[in-house]
N, C-alpha and C positions, 0 to 999 in steps of 0.2 A: 516460477512466479516472479514477476517484477513490476515495479511501479515507475511511471515516468513523471519527472518533476517538470511542470510547464508553467508558463506565465509570460507576460511581456518582458522585454529586455530590462535589465537593471531593477528587478524587483527583489532580488536576493536568492534566486534559484541556485546558482553555483556555490554561493556561500553556504546555503543549507546542505547541498550535496556534499561539499567538502567536510562539513562537520559530521554528517551522518556516516560517511564512509572513510574519512581520512585519506581520500584519494588524491587530493591536491589538484583539483580541476582549476583551470584558469578562471579568475574572477576579476573583472575590470570595469571601469566606469565608461563603457561605450557599448553600443549595441553589437551583437553578434561576435563577441569575443569567444563564445563557444560555437563551433561549427559542427564538428562531429560529436555525437552524443558521448558523454563520459559515463562509464558503467562502474559501479562499485557495490560492495556488500556491507551491510550494517548488521551488527549483532542485535538480537531481540532481547531486551532486558527481561530477566527472569530470576527473581530472588529465590525461587525454589532450588536453583542449582547450588547457590551458596549454602543453603540450609542442608542439602544432601551432602555437600562436600564436608561439612562438619561431622557427619555420621560416618562417612566412608574414607575420608582423607585420601582422595585420589591423586594420581600423578598430574592429571590435567582436567580442566573444566572446559567443555565445548558447548557454547550456546547455539541456539537456532540462528539462522541468518536470513536476511531478506535482501533482494537485489533492487537497487535504485539506478535509474537512468536520468542523467542531467541533459534535458533536451533544450536546444538553443531557443532563445526568446522569439515568440511569434509576434507578428505585427499585423495591423489592419491590411487586408488584401493577401494574406498568406496563402489562402486557398487558390489564388490566381497566380501564385509564384512570387509575391512580394517578399523581399528579405530571405530569399531561398526557401520560402514557405512550404512548397510541395515536398521538398526533401525532409524538412523538419516534421511535417505532418505524417509522413511515412514512418518516422521513428516512433511517433505516438501510437500508430496502429499496431505496433509490435508489443506494447505493454499490456498488462492485465488490469491495471487501475491507474488513476491519475492523482498526483499531488499538485493542486493548482495554487501556486504562491501568488498572493495578492499584496501589493505594497500598500501599507497603511501608515507610513511615516513620511514626514517632510524633511528634506535635506537639499539645500541649494547646491551642494557640492556633487550630488549624484543626480544626473539628468534623468528625466522621465520622458519617454518617447512621445507622450501626448501633451507634455508641458505642465501638467498639474496632477495632483493626487485625487482620483475619483474611482473608488473600488467598483462601483456598479458599472461604470463605463468600461473599465478594464476587463471585468469578468465577461461582459457582453461582447467585447471585442474578440476574446479568445473563443467563447461559445459560438459566435456567429461563424468564425473561420472553420471550426470543427463541423458545424452544421452544414455549411456550404460544401465542404469536402465530402461529407456523407451523402448529401443530395446528389452530387455528381456521380458518386459510386452507385447509388440506387437507381439513378436514371439509366445508366448503362445496363444494369441487371434487369430493369423493367423492359427495356427495348429488346434484350435478348430473350426474356421470358415470353414476350408477345409473339416473337417469331417461332418459339418452340411450343406454344400453347397446345397445338393439336396433337403433338407426338410426345409431350412430356408427362402425361398422366396426371393423376390427382395430386401427387406430391408437388409436382412442378407448378400446377395451377394454384395450390395453396400458398406456395412460396411467392408466386407472382402477386397475389392479392395482399400478402403481408408486406411485400416491398412497397406496394402502392400506399398502404396504410402508413407505413413508416415515413414515406416521402411526404405525405400530407401533414403528418405530425411535425416533421422538421420544417416544412414550409411555413408553419404557424410560429416558428421561432423557438420551439421547445426541443430539448435534447431527447434522444430515444430512451434514455434511462427513466424519464418521467412518464413513459407510456406503459400502462399495465399490459403484461404479456403472459400467455400460458407457458408452461414448462417446455412444450414442444416449440413454441415460437421463440423462446429464449435461446434454445439450442441453435435454431436457424440464424438468429441474430449474431450469436457468438461466432458462427462459421463465416459470416459476412465480415466480421471484425469492424463494426462501425465505431467510429471514434466517440460519438456521444452516447454509446451504450455502456461505456466503461464507468464503474463507480468512481466517485470523486471525494477527496478530502480537501477542503479549503484551508490553506495555511495563511493566516493574517500576519504579515511581517511588520512588527512594531519597532520603533526606536527604543533604545535602552532606557531613555528617560520615561517614556510612556509606559513601557513594560514594568519598570521598577516602581512606578507610582501606584500600581495595584488596583487601578480603576478601569481595567480593560472592558468590563461588562458595560460601563457607561460611555465607552468611546464611540463616537458617532460612526466612524469607519467600520468598526467591528459590528455594530448594530445593522449596518447596511448589508454586510456579508451574511450575517445571520438570517436576515429576512429573505435573501436570495436562496440560501440553503434550505430554508423551510419549505420552499416550493419543490425541492427535490424529494425523491422517494425515501432516502435515508440520509438526512442532513448530517454532515460532519464538518465542524468548524473548530479550528484550533489556533489560539494566539501563540505566537512564537517571536522571539527577538533573535534573528539569525546572527547579528553582530555579537550579542551577548553569549550565544551558544559557541561562537567561534573563539571568544576569549576563554570560556570555560574549558574548551577542548584542549587548550594549551597548558592547562594546569594538571598536576597530579590529582588522582581521584580524591585523596583525603583533603585536598585544599578547595575543591569545587564547592562543597556545601558551605564552607566558611566564606568564600567569595560571594556566593549568592546571598547569604544572610546579611553580609555587610552592606549590600546595596538594596536590601529590603525585599528580596525575591525568595519565596519558599523553595521553588524548584523550577528548572527549565522545562521547556515543552517538548524536548527532543525524544526522551524516552517514551512519552505518551504518544508521540507521532508514530514511532516505530511500532508500538503495540497496536495502535489503531490501524495502521497499515496492514499488519499481520492479520488482524481480525477481519478487515475489509475484504481480504482475498479468501476468506473462509478457511483460514489455516489454524491449526492447533498444534500443540507439542505433546508428545509423550516422552517419558524420561527413562534413561537407563543409568544404573548406578553400581559402581564397584571400585575396587582398588585402582585399576588402571585409569578409569575415566568416569566422570559424571557428565552426561550429555543430554541435550534436548534434540529430539528428532522432529522434523516438520512433516506433517501430513495434512491432507484436506479433511475437514470435518465430515464424518460419515464413513471414513476408511475402516475396513475390517482388519482383524488381527493379521492374517497372512500377508496382506498387501503392506501393512505397516512394518512387518518384519522384513519385507523385501527392501525397505529403505536402508536397512543396515547392510544386507547382502542378498543377492538373488537366491542363494542356496537356502537362506532362512525361509523364504517364501515357498520355494519348490519342495523343501522337505519338512514343512511346518507340521508339528505335532500338536502343540498347545502353547498357550501363553500364561505364565504365572503373573498375575496382576494384583497390585495393591494401589489404592488411592494415595496420592502424595500426603494428604492430611493425616490419614491413618498411620502411615509409616512414620511420619514425624512425631505423632503423638505417642507411638510405641517406643520410639528411640532406636529400634533395630529391626531387621527383617526376621530374625528368630523369634523375637518377642511378639511381632505381628502374627507370625504363623501360629504361635501358641494360643493366640486369641481368635484364630480362625478368620483373620482378615485378608489373607492371601488367597485369591481365587484362581481356579484353573479354568481358563476360557478356551473355547474351540474356534473353529474356522469362521463361525458366523458372528463372533463377538465384534461389536462396533467400538472402536477405541474412543476413550474420553480424554479431554485435555487434563494433563497432570497425572495420567496413569504412569506408575513406575512398573516396568515390565522386564521379565526375563523370558526369552523365547526358547522353547524346546523344539529341536528339529533333527531330522536324520536324512542324510543324502547318500 
């Protein structure tokens, strides 16, 4: 599972990526300083791990991680190849969700490819390029579907009609993610890998001055982005100051909170962005705890116990017997696993058990 960070050039994409992943991607005041996509992993903040560590005193703590891809800035005409756009669009097609960075700060020293700050125009520019690219892809599928109509059967006919409906929706200027679809249709769309079907989080990048002022909700640029997001099926808008986050990233953890409080900011937006990204992909974490390691394991919501065990090792899934499960809150309240067992809070679950976020698990298996 990975998320692509997109936006116009010079909106703060690479700065955000660098802070998320500490990958050191190039960040400069000119368009297309990023050509090939940069890829990095970010830890998912989870205070439960630290709490479990106090109970078990492990040798190491391993959080869940999520993959981010820094995709070069798109420009008007990208779907027709402007600014190496076709290449960049192909990178977006490979991700599962999109972080769309929108510039909401003024700075004469950092050029804007359109000349001024206008979030609605900037979002529309990116959306239209993704829409045009999807329309071109669907046009080819419709042409192929028409030729195979007589021999393709009912499934092919249904896909052809869906593609026509998708094309008409895109032609009206709306992304595919705003079109209500059945579960079967969603499966077909995911196989086509349409750019505008991917879920989106809008990240509004503010100046340090505006962010520290604490009146983001009243900011005109932020309100514009919120109104645009409200037209989406699942609006996600997050204010962030990428420059401030970059400064915080250079400080030791114990000094970050002090630094933020000194400039009047309660907390940065980065941890929340990672958490929302994780949830956006339908991911949850189950936990394992012991002397060697306290660890969060990533699974898709709805995963059953044997498949969750397979995340640790394929032998765990192949020889699955049962899962000994306790809710994190119950374990913490009891103070230890033996105490929780005495109270009957540790459950023995079988192959049909659907894992829940925060389950603390010991898998029993035999190969």
